[in-house]
C-alpha positions as CSV (number, residue, x, y, z in Angstrom):
1,M,-1.0,22.7,-19.2
2,K,-2.5,23.2,-15.8
3,K,-4.4,20.3,-14.4
4,P,-7.0,20.2,-11.5
5,V,-5.5,19.5,-8.1
6,F,-6.7,17.7,-5.0
7,T,-8.3,19.9,-2.4
8,D,-9.0,19.5,1.3
9,F,-11.3,22.5,2.0
10,G,-14.4,20.3,2.5
11,D,-13.6,20.3,6.3
12,R,-14.6,16.6,6.4
13,F,-13.1,13.5,4.8
14,V,-16.4,12.6,3.2
15,L,-16.8,16.0,1.7
16,D,-13.3,16.0,0.4
17,F,-14.2,12.8,-1.3
18,V,-17.3,14.4,-2.9
19,N,-15.0,17.2,-4.1
20,T,-12.8,14.8,-6.1
21,V,-15.2,15.7,-9.0
22,Q,-14.3,19.1,-10.3
23,Y,-15.5,21.4,-13.1
24,F,-12.3,22.2,-15.0
25,R,-11.8,24.0,-18.3
26,G,-15.4,23.5,-19.3
27,K,-15.9,19.9,-18.4
28,T,-16.4,17.7,-15.3
29,T,-13.3,15.9,-14.3
30,D,-13.0,12.9,-12.0
31,M,-9.8,13.3,-10.0
32,I,-9.7,9.6,-8.9
33,D,-10.2,7.9,-12.2
34,S,-7.5,5.2,-11.7
35,P,-6.2,3.1,-8.8
36,S,-3.0,5.2,-8.7
37,A,-5.1,8.4,-8.5
38,V,-7.1,6.9,-5.6
39,I,-3.9,6.1,-3.8
40,A,-2.5,9.6,-4.5
41,W,-5.6,11.1,-3.1
42,L,-5.4,9.0,0.0
43,S,-1.8,10.0,0.4
44,F,-2.8,13.7,0.1
45,M,-5.6,13.2,2.7
46,T,-3.0,11.6,5.0
47,E,-0.5,14.4,4.5
48,N,-3.3,17.0,5.3
49,G,-4.4,15.2,8.5
50,K,-7.8,14.0,7.1
51,I,-7.0,10.4,7.7
52,A,-4.4,8.8,10.0
53,S,-1.5,6.8,8.7
54,V,-2.9,3.6,10.2
55,Q,-6.0,4.1,8.1
56,Y,-3.9,4.8,5.0
57,Q,-1.8,1.8,5.5
58,K,-4.8,-0.5,5.8
59,L,-6.5,1.0,2.8
60,V,-3.6,0.6,0.4
61,A,-2.6,-2.9,1.6
62,D,-5.0,-4.3,-0.9
63,S,-4.6,-3.1,-4.5
64,S,-8.0,-4.0,-6.0
65,W,-9.9,-0.8,-6.6
66,D,-13.5,-1.0,-8.0
67,L,-13.7,2.5,-9.4
68,P,-17.4,2.2,-10.5
69,L,-18.3,1.4,-6.9
70,L,-16.5,4.5,-5.6
71,G,-18.2,6.6,-8.3
72,E,-21.6,5.2,-7.4
73,F,-21.0,6.1,-3.7
74,R,-19.9,9.6,-4.6
75,Q,-22.9,10.1,-6.8
76,R,-25.4,8.9,-4.2
77,L,-23.7,11.1,-1.6
78,R,-23.8,14.1,-4.0
79,S,-27.5,13.4,-4.6
80,F,-28.1,13.3,-0.9
81,L,-26.3,16.6,-0.3
82,E,-28.5,18.3,-2.9
83,D,-31.7,17.2,-1.0
84,R,-31.1,16.7,2.7
85,S,-34.7,16.1,3.6
86,L,-35.8,13.6,6.3
87,K,-37.1,11.4,3.5
88,K,-33.7,11.4,1.8
89,I,-31.9,10.7,5.2
90,K,-34.2,7.7,5.7
91,Q,-33.3,6.4,2.2
92,F,-29.6,7.1,2.5
93,S,-29.0,5.7,6.0
94,P,-29.6,2.0,5.2
95,Y,-27.2,2.3,2.2
96,L,-24.5,3.5,4.6
97,T,-25.3,0.8,7.1
98,D,-25.1,-1.9,4.5
99,I,-21.6,-0.7,3.4
100,M,-20.4,-0.7,7.0
101,T,-21.8,-4.2,7.6
102,G,-19.7,-5.4,4.7
103,S,-16.5,-4.0,6.1
104,P,-16.6,-3.4,9.8
105,L,-14.4,-0.9,11.6
106,T,-12.3,-1.3,14.7
107,F,-11.0,1.7,16.7
108,T,-7.7,2.8,18.0
109,M,-6.8,6.0,19.9
110,R,-4.6,8.8,18.6
111,A,-3.3,11.9,20.4
112,D,-3.8,15.2,18.7
113,P,-0.2,16.5,18.3
114,E,-1.1,20.1,19.3
115,T,-3.5,19.5,22.2
116,M,-2.6,15.9,23.2
117,N,-6.3,15.2,23.4
118,L,-7.1,11.6,22.5
119,H,-9.4,10.8,19.6
120,L,-11.0,7.6,18.4
121,V,-9.7,6.6,15.0
122,P,-11.8,4.1,13.0
123,V,-9.7,1.5,11.2
124,P,-11.4,-0.6,8.5
125,Q,-10.9,-4.4,8.7
126,R,-10.4,-4.5,4.9
127,G,-8.4,-2.5,2.5
128,S,-9.2,-1.1,-0.9
129,V,-12.7,0.0,-1.9
130,S,-14.6,-1.8,0.9
131,G,-12.4,-0.2,3.6
132,L,-12.6,3.2,2.0
133,L,-16.3,3.1,1.6
134,A,-16.6,2.0,5.3
135,L,-14.6,5.0,6.4
136,L,-16.5,7.4,4.2
137,S,-19.9,5.9,5.4
138,Y,-18.8,6.3,9.0
139,D,-17.8,9.9,8.4
140,A,-21.1,10.5,6.5
141,M,-23.1,9.0,9.5
142,E,-21.2,11.3,11.9
143,M,-22.0,14.3,9.7
144,I,-25.7,13.4,9.5
145,T,-26.1,12.7,13.2
146,T,-24.5,16.0,14.3
147,D,-25.2,19.6,13.5
148,A,-22.5,19.5,10.8
149,L,-25.1,18.4,8.1
150,E,-27.0,21.7,8.7
151,R,-23.8,23.6,8.0
152,V,-22.9,21.8,4.7
153,K,-22.9,24.3,1.9
154,K,-22.3,24.2,-1.8
155,C,-19.9,26.7,-3.2
156,E,-21.7,29.8,-4.7
157,N,-19.6,29.8,-7.8
158,P,-22.1,28.4,-10.3
159,T,-19.6,26.3,-12.1
160,C,-18.0,24.8,-8.9
161,L,-19.1,21.4,-7.7
162,A,-17.5,21.6,-4.2
163,Y,-19.2,21.2,-0.8
164,F,-17.8,22.4,2.5
165,I,-18.8,22.9,6.2
166,N,-19.8,26.6,6.7
167,N,-18.6,27.0,10.3
168,S,-18.7,30.8,10.2
169,G,-22.2,31.1,8.7
170,K,-20.7,33.7,6.3
171,R,-18.6,31.5,4.0
172,K,-19.7,31.6,0.4
173,W,-16.9,30.0,-1.5
174,C,-15.1,26.6,-1.3
175,S,-11.8,28.5,-1.4
176,M,-11.2,32.3,-1.5
177,E,-8.0,31.7,-3.5
178,T,-10.0,30.0,-6.3
179,C,-13.7,30.6,-6.6
180,G,-13.9,33.6,-4.3
181,N,-11.3,35.6,-6.3
182,R,-12.7,34.5,-9.6
183,R,-16.2,35.6,-8.8
184,K,-15.0,38.9,-7.3
185,S,-12.8,39.5,-10.4
186,F,-15.8,38.7,-12.7
187,R,-18.1,41.1,-10.8
188,H,-15.4,43.8,-11.0
189,Y,-15.0,43.3,-14.7
190,Q,-18.8,43.5,-15.2
191,R,-19.0,46.8,-13.3
192,Y,-16.0,48.1,-15.3
193,R,-17.7,47.1,-18.7
194,R,-21.0,48.8,-17.7
195,S,-19.3,52.0,-16.7
196,S,-17.2,52.2,-19.9
């Protein structure tokens, strides 16, 4: 039986985290519902270049994972993304600040392997949930304080829960291979039925 898989089409670490809840076979599925699933997701994010190995190593050094706390963060973030008004930003920002105060970040530099440009890499001082929430909060703050927030879009497939950065201004689907093809096939089938 096919199971839902991790995705990295959110274009930001924090959006990929939001996308760990998927609508699959008629029900909403939490992809990170156990400590081992969180670690597997972090490994997937590292393999796909969304987090650096130094961040991964710090996060998995502590094995205590408070899954309800992660779920609460994800739900608050999802609620924020549904209504990105200035009022919501003013309500959400102190929450992110509180999280980062509880687990401060230090920074290291990393060279991009292709361009050799240096980038700052935030490294949490703690592992496990507090460190992960600090990294997610940092990425959310960066997204909110740049034009990226204006380009965040929800997939146009009505059953999809995914968010992504719409860099082209034309993108409709989280992934053309999944939602885009499904919707196109559905519309084609509807036209075929009407013409028959």
